[in-house]
N, C-alpha and C positions, 0 to 999 in steps of 0.2 A: 949366317948368310940368308938374305931374303930371296925367296924363290917366287917368280911371277906366277900368278894364277893361271895364265895361258899355258905355261909349261906343265903345270900340274894337271890341267884339263887334258892336254895332249897325251901325257903319259897314262892318265886314267883311261882314256878312250882306246889307246893302242894296246894297253896291257890288261885292261879289265880289272883294275884294282881300285881301292878306295882313296879318298883325299889324303888321309893321314899316311898311308903307306907310300903313296906317290910322292908326298912331300919329303918323307924320310929318305927314300931312295935317291931323289934328286939332290938332297943335301949331301948324301954320301958321294954323289957323282959331281959335286961342285956346280950344280945347275946345268950340266951337260945332258941334254935329252938323249942323245945317241948312246952315251956311256951308261945311262940309266937303263935303256932298253937292252943293251948288251949284258949288263949285270943281271937283269931279270931273265933273259934268255938262258944264261949259263947257270943260274942258281937253282937249287932244288925246288925253290918256290915255283919257278917257271915250269919245271918238269911236272910238279904236282898239279899245276893248273892245266897243263896239256892233258895229263891222264884223267883229270876230273872232267874236262870237256869231252874227251873221247868216250869215257864211260857214260856220261849223260846222253851222248849221241847214240851209242849202242843201245842203251836202255830205252830210249824213245823209239828206236826202230823195232825193238822186240815187242814193245807194248802195242805198236801199230799192227805188227804181224799177228800178235795174239788176239787183238780185237777183231781182225778179219777172220781168223779161224773160229772165233766164238759164234760168228754169224753164219758160218758155212755148215753144210750138212754133208756127210759122207755116206753114200748108199752103195750097196752091192746087190745087183739084181741078176737073177737067172730066169730067162723068159719073162713072165709077168709077175713072178714072185720076188718080193723084197726079202733078202736074207739078212742084211745088216743095214740099220739106219741109225747113225750116231752123229753127234756133233763132230766136226772135223778135228777139234782138239783131241778128242778121244782116239780117233783114227790115227792121227799123227803120233800121239803118245804111245799107242799100241805098236805102231810100226817101229818106233825107236826102241822100245823095250823088248820086243819080240820080232826082230827082223827076219829070222828064218821062217817063223809062222806067217808073217806078212807076205813073204815071197812065195810060200807054198799056197797061200790063199789067192794070190795074184795069178799063179800058174793054173790053179784049179778053175778060177773064174774064166780065164781065157779058153781052157779046154772045153768048158761047158757052154761056151758062147754067151757068157754073161757080160754084164756091163758094170763099170765102176763109175759112179757119178759124184761130182763135188759141186753142190749147188750153193749159191749165195756168196758170202765173203765180200760184200760191198759192190761187186760188179754185176751181180744178178745173173750172170751167165752160167751155162752148164758146160762142163768139160766131161766128155765121154771117151772112154778107151775101149774099143771093141776089136774083135779079130778082123784083120784086113780082108781075109777071104770072104767073110760074110758080107762085108760092105761091097766088095766087088760082085758077089753073086746077086745082091739086091739091085745094083746098077744094071746088070745084064738083064734081069727080069723086067725092070722098068723100061728097058729099050726093046723088049720083045725078043731078046737073044737067049733067054733061059732054056734049059734043057727040057724037052718034052717027054 
């Protein structure tokens, strides 16, 4: 059976397969494009392609995330002293490997009125997490409402 090139092209574009494979599948489906697509959808080949596309997408997202972490810095400061200054990848890895220690460090930083900064990561912005009462106290002092 002679399969028109237009049908082969349509199957290739829709299924993301090569000419040879598209021609073979169309020959099995007697030239019916819809039957060929249904066959690909139900075959293990279709599932493999879906999983391959999914894994490629996830891998790309993880690479993008890791690239942003490599550019960022993780700093812990108490008053004017910098206690920790690491690449954000090290901070994230440390928090994943030792979550109890990371939580303890976070609580300790909050009690000492310290700051945790993450700088960089492509946005160039700074994210700070400080104690809310210190920020409120600073606002009152700036308005002249502080305690004398």
